[in-house]
N, C-alpha and C positions, 0 to 999 in steps of 0.2 A: 365577453372581452378575453384577452389572453395577457397571462402573467409570465413575467421574466423570472418571478422568484422560483429559486432553485426547489426543486421537490424530490422528497424520498422516492428511490428505487427498488423495484422487486429483486429479489435474488437472481432472476433468469436474466438479467441485466450484464452478470458478470460471469467469467469463465473458468474461473478457479477459487476455491475457497481453503482457507488456512484456519484452523480452530485455536484461539486464543483463549488464555484464563485471563481474569481479572484479578488484582493481587488488593490485598487491605488497602496498603498506601497508595492506591489509585483514588481511591475517593477522597474527595474535599468535605470542607465543612457544610455544604450542602447537601450531602449525603448521594452524590454521583461522579462519576470519572470527572477528575479534573481536565479542562480542556487541553492542557498538555499531553494527557495520557492518550489521547485520542491520536496525535500524531505518532507518538511512540508505536502505537498500535499499528497505524499505516507503514511504518519503516521496519517493525518485526515481520508483517505479514508478507510483504515483498522479498525482504531478505533472507528468510526462511525459506521460500518459496526456491528462490534462485540459488540456494547454498544446496536443496536437495533434488534440484534438478542437476547439479553438476558444473552449473556456470560459476557461481560466486565461491572462491576460496579466500575467506577472509583474513587467514594468516599468511598464505602465500603467494596468492594469484598477482599476475601481473597486471590486472585491471580491475579498477575498484570503482565503486559509483558514489557521485557526491551530490548531495542535494542541494539543488540552486534554485526551487519553488516549492513551495506548499500552500495547501488550502481546505478549508473544510466548512461543511455546512451541517449543521445539527439541527436533527427532526424530532428527537425523544432521546430520553436518559438513558445510560448506562450505568451500572453499579456492582461494586463487589459484592458478595459474590456471584457471580454469574460468568457464563460462558459466552462466548463471541465467536460468531461466524465470520469472517474478514473476506468479503468477496474482492477479486481483483481481476483487473483487463487492462489492455495495453489500448491507450486511446491514439497514443503517436509515437512514431519510432523515428529518428533521424540518424544520421551516420553515427553520432557517439552520445546522442542522447534519447530519453524516454520518458515520456508521461504515463505514469500508473494513476489508473483510478482504483480508489478503494471504497467499499459500501462496507459498515460495520453494523450486524445485525444481531440482535438479541437471539439467543437461541429458541427456535420455533416461529420468529417472526417473519413474516413475507417480505415487510419494506424495510429498509436501513434504518437505523436510529441515527447514522451519520454518514456522510457522502465526503470523501475529498481527493484530492490528487497531490503527485509531487513528482519532480521532475529530477531524474537522477542524468548527470552527465558524466558518462564513462571516461575515466583517465588513467597513465600511465601511472602505476605506484609511486615509481620513484619521481618521476618529472612532474607529475600533477597536471600534465598537459593533456586535453583531449586526444583518445585514440582516434586513429585513421578511420578504423571502422571495428564493428563487435566481433568479436572473437565467435567461431561457429557454434560454441557451445551458448554462447549467451543468444544467439538468433534461433535457436533449436528452442530454448526456454522459452522466447518470447513468441513465437509462432503460436503456441499453447495458449496464450493469454490475449492474441489478438481475434477479433471479430471475424 
């Protein structure tokens, strides 16, 4: 019998990794990262990658990404103090949108503790309207994350 239940994925399913640190304030009363922190880690991993790849200029770039959809499945706990390896891949790329998939791994673990996605729609910073096409710097960065 097959199951449609989401499953934890291995590190090999992701194209790039960003190392992130947890913070004391990330833990909730139950002693693990609060659910909202996972979404923040997703956003941090992708945006750090885009900044370091020279695609995203958060202060003056003409194109910015707005999150229009997000989702997370949890498979295990993460907590402070812990190093997290955030695996990133591009699952789908359109004219002005990208679906990023992210796996959060405890240091040294082969399977992710959480896996999720978010969709960026890339817009003109001033008009907030979707761009007609992603700039070449984005396309180059995204190619490295695509399977």
